C-alpha positions as CSV (number, residue, x, y, z in Angstrom):
1,M,105.3,137.3,57.0
2,A,102.8,139.3,59.1
3,D,101.6,136.1,60.7
4,F,105.1,135.1,61.8
5,D,105.7,138.6,63.3
6,M,102.4,138.5,65.1
7,V,103.1,135.2,66.8
8,L,106.7,136.2,67.6
9,K,105.3,139.2,69.6
10,F,103.9,136.7,72.1
11,W,106.8,134.3,72.0
12,G,108.9,135.9,74.8
13,P,107.2,134.1,77.7
14,V,107.5,130.7,75.9
15,E,111.1,131.3,75.1
16,A,111.8,132.4,78.7
17,D,110.8,128.9,80.0
18,Y,110.6,126.3,77.2
19,S,110.5,123.5,79.8
20,A,107.4,124.7,81.7
21,H,105.5,125.6,78.5
22,G,106.6,122.4,76.8
23,N,105.4,120.4,79.7
24,M,102.0,122.2,79.6
25,V,101.7,121.5,75.8
26,L,102.5,117.8,76.0
27,T,100.6,117.2,79.2
28,R,97.5,118.8,77.6
29,L,98.0,117.0,74.3
30,F,98.2,113.6,76.1
31,T,95.2,114.5,78.3
32,E,93.0,115.8,75.6
33,H,94.1,113.2,73.0
34,P,95.2,110.1,75.0
35,D,96.1,108.2,71.8
36,T,98.9,110.6,71.1
37,Q,100.8,109.5,74.2
38,K,101.3,106.1,72.5
39,L,103.3,107.8,69.8
40,F,106.0,108.6,72.4
41,P,107.4,105.2,73.6
42,K,109.2,106.7,76.5
43,F,106.0,108.3,77.9
44,V,103.6,105.3,77.4
45,G,103.8,104.1,81.0
46,I,103.4,107.5,82.6
47,A,100.0,108.0,84.3
48,Q,98.2,111.2,83.2
49,S,98.4,112.4,86.8
50,D,102.2,112.2,86.7
51,L,102.8,113.9,83.4
52,A,102.9,117.5,84.7
53,G,105.8,116.6,87.1
54,N,107.7,114.4,84.6
55,A,111.2,115.8,83.7
56,G,111.2,113.8,80.4
57,V,107.9,115.3,79.3
58,S,109.2,118.8,80.1
59,S,112.5,118.1,78.2
60,H,110.7,116.8,75.1
61,G,108.2,119.6,75.2
62,A,111.0,122.1,75.4
63,T,112.5,120.5,72.3
64,V,109.2,120.8,70.4
65,L,108.8,124.5,71.3
66,K,112.4,125.3,70.5
67,K,111.9,123.8,67.0
68,L,108.7,125.8,66.7
69,G,110.7,128.9,67.7
70,E,113.2,128.2,64.9
71,L,110.4,127.8,62.4
72,L,108.7,131.0,63.5
73,K,112.0,133.0,63.3
74,A,112.7,131.5,59.8
75,K,109.4,133.3,58.7
76,G,108.6,130.8,56.0
77,N,112.1,130.1,54.8
78,H,112.1,126.8,56.8
79,A,112.9,124.1,54.3
80,A,116.3,123.4,55.8
81,I,114.8,123.1,59.3
82,L,111.7,121.1,58.2
83,K,113.3,118.5,56.0
84,P,115.3,116.6,58.7
85,M,112.3,116.9,61.1
86,A,109.9,115.5,58.4
87,N,112.4,112.7,57.7
88,S,112.7,111.6,61.4
89,H,108.9,112.0,62.1
90,A,108.0,110.0,58.9
91,T,110.6,107.3,58.8
92,K,111.6,106.8,62.4
93,H,108.8,108.0,64.7
94,K,105.9,107.4,62.2
95,I,103.9,110.4,63.4
96,P,100.7,110.9,61.3
97,I,100.2,114.5,60.0
98,N,97.0,114.9,61.9
99,N,99.0,114.9,65.2
100,F,100.6,118.2,64.1
101,K,97.1,119.6,63.7
102,L,96.2,118.4,67.2
103,I,99.3,119.9,68.8
104,T,98.8,123.1,67.0
105,E,95.5,123.6,68.8
106,V,97.1,122.7,72.1
107,I,99.9,125.2,71.6
108,V,97.3,127.9,70.7
109,K,95.5,127.2,74.0
110,V,98.6,127.2,76.1
111,M,99.9,130.4,74.5
112,Q,96.5,132.1,75.0
113,E,96.5,131.2,78.7
114,N,100.2,131.7,79.5
115,A,101.6,134.1,76.9
116,G,98.6,136.4,76.3
117,L,98.1,135.2,72.7
118,D,95.1,137.2,71.5
119,A,92.5,136.2,68.9
120,P,94.5,137.6,65.9
121,G,97.6,136.0,67.3
122,Q,95.8,132.7,67.6
123,Q,94.7,132.9,64.0
124,A,98.2,133.9,62.9
125,L,99.6,130.8,64.7
126,R,97.1,128.6,63.0
127,N,98.0,130.1,59.6
128,V,101.7,129.6,60.3
129,M,101.2,126.0,61.4
130,A,98.9,125.3,58.4
131,A,101.8,126.3,56.1
132,V,104.3,124.3,58.1
133,I,102.1,121.3,58.2
134,A,101.5,121.5,54.4
135,D,105.2,121.5,53.9
136,L,105.7,118.6,56.3
137,E,103.0,116.7,54.4
138,A,104.8,117.4,51.1
139,N,108.0,116.0,52.6
140,Y,106.1,113.0,53.9
141,K,104.8,112.3,50.4
142,E,108.3,112.5,49.0
143,L,109.4,110.0,51.5
144,G,106.5,107.7,50.7
145,F,104.9,108.1,54.1
146,S,101.2,108.7,54.1
147,G,100.8,109.6,57.7
């Protein structure tokens, strides 16, 4: 519970502008891990230099961070939020679990740089995401997806 509260103390700037922060997260993910861009069919043809100005990237990044905000505010009681997300990411989008680990580190960096997330907050976010990813992975296994 303490980890969720610690991360939520820094969530205000992210929540205030989901689109800008979401764009930073996805642009950085695609730049640092170019293979991840292929997992988003609508972004495949976008040059890395054009990602930061792309409205679609901003919009999808906002969706990602809004869902993360829901998960944070659920403080571990997230099964109802996670199950449909796991289902779509396993069966429709086919997103391997490792990609959630990659985006976690990107979110940590973006929040450090743009929301003042300090070292204990960074560890708290990693702890929260490790629990979320473990639950996602359990859902994936139930669905027979070994992503």
